[in-house]
N, C-alpha and C positions, 0 to 999 in steps of 0.2 A: 547336747551339741549338733549343731545348726550342720545339713545338709548342703552337698556343693548344689548350684543350680546348675540343670542341663544346659550344657552349653547346644548352640542349635547352630543347624548344616550355614546357614550363609555365614558365622562369624569364621566359620576351617574350611574355609571352601581356598581361600588363597594356598594352603597346604598341596590341596588336592592336584590345583592348578602350575605349580613348581615343579621343575624338573628334580629327579633325582640323582641325588648328588654321587659320583663317578662313574652317571649310567652312559653321559654324550649326548644324553635329548639335552636339544636349548629351550633353555627359560621362554618365559613368555613376553620377556624385554628383549630375546637375543631374535626370537620371530620378529618380532613387530620391529626391529632392526634391520632385517633380514628382506623383510617387505618394502622397507622405505628404501633401499639400497636397488630393490630392483625397479621402481619404478624413476630413479636418474635414465633419462635417456643417452645413449652413449654415442662418447666422439663420435664429430665428423671424419669423416679418413682424410689423413694427412694427405696435406697442396692443397685439399677443399674449403676455402672459407664458407661461412653461412652467409644469408641474403644480407643477414643487421653490418654483418662484420663492417662492407662497405661505407656506410652512414656515420660508424663514429668512429673509423680507421684516421689516424691525423694524415698531414695532408705533405707532402714531401717538400721540402723547405730548398729552394733555386736560391743556385750560389751567385753571390752577387760580385760578377765579374767587372763591377767600374772599378771595387776597389784593390783588382789586383793590377792594375790600367799603369 
Protein backbone atom coordinates (compact mmCIF):
# COMPACT_ATOMS: atom_id res chain seq x y z
CA UNK A 1 0.00 0.00 0.00
CA UNK A 2 1.25 3.44 -0.90
CA UNK A 3 1.76 6.01 1.86
CA UNK A 4 0.06 9.41 1.37
CA UNK A 5 2.48 12.22 0.66
CA UNK A 6 3.19 14.74 3.37
CA UNK A 7 1.34 18.01 2.86
CA UNK A 8 3.37 21.18 2.65
CA UNK A 9 2.45 24.20 4.79
CA UNK A 10 2.27 26.42 1.67
CA UNK A 11 -0.66 24.43 0.33
CA UNK A 12 -2.60 24.58 3.60
CA UNK A 13 -2.06 28.27 4.30
CA UNK A 14 -5.44 29.41 3.02
CA UNK A 15 -7.19 27.50 5.81
CA UNK A 16 -5.11 29.33 8.41
CA UNK A 17 -5.98 32.74 6.96
CA UNK A 18 -9.73 32.13 6.74
CA UNK A 19 -11.99 33.21 9.55
CA UNK A 20 -13.67 30.63 11.71
CA UNK A 21 -17.28 30.07 10.61
CA UNK A 22 -19.62 31.61 13.16
CA UNK A 23 -16.83 33.44 15.01
CA UNK A 24 -17.72 36.87 13.66
CA UNK A 25 -14.22 37.32 12.26
CA UNK A 26 -13.92 38.93 8.85
CA UNK A 27 -12.49 36.93 5.98
CA UNK A 28 -9.42 38.27 4.14
CA UNK A 29 -11.74 39.30 1.29
CA UNK A 30 -13.96 41.28 3.66
CA UNK A 31 -10.89 42.92 5.20
CA UNK A 32 -9.66 43.93 1.73
CA UNK A 33 -13.09 45.36 0.89
CA UNK A 34 -13.18 47.36 4.12
CA UNK A 35 -9.72 48.77 3.36
CA UNK A 36 -10.82 49.83 -0.13
CA UNK A 37 -13.93 51.50 1.30
CA UNK A 38 -11.77 53.45 3.79
CA UNK A 39 -9.74 54.83 0.85
CA UNK A 40 -12.82 56.44 -0.77
CA UNK A 41 -12.78 60.18 -0.04
CA UNK A 42 -15.76 61.59 1.87
CA UNK A 43 -18.54 63.44 0.06
CA UNK A 44 -18.36 67.25 0.04
CA UNK A 45 -20.56 69.26 2.37
CA UNK A 46 -24.08 70.00 1.03
CA UNK A 47 -24.18 73.17 -1.05
CA UNK A 48 -20.43 73.17 -1.68
CA UNK A 49 -19.47 72.40 -5.26
CA UNK A 50 -16.03 71.00 -6.01
CA UNK A 51 -13.87 73.25 -8.17
CA UNK A 52 -14.02 70.76 -11.06
CA UNK A 53 -17.84 70.88 -11.10
CA UNK A 54 -17.93 74.43 -12.48
CA UNK A 55 -16.00 73.46 -15.59
CA UNK A 56 -18.27 70.54 -16.42
CA UNK A 57 -21.60 72.10 -15.41
CA UNK A 58 -24.01 72.79 -18.27
CA UNK A 59 -24.63 76.43 -19.15
CA UNK A 60 -28.26 77.45 -18.51
CA UNK A 61 -30.16 78.25 -21.69
CA UNK A 62 -31.64 81.71 -22.15
CA UNK A 63 -35.29 81.88 -23.09
CA UNK A 64 -35.89 83.04 -26.67
CA UNK A 65 -38.06 86.09 -26.05
CA UNK A 66 -38.53 86.85 -29.76
CA UNK A 67 -40.75 83.77 -30.09
CA UNK A 68 -43.04 85.11 -27.36
CA UNK A 69 -43.75 88.45 -29.11
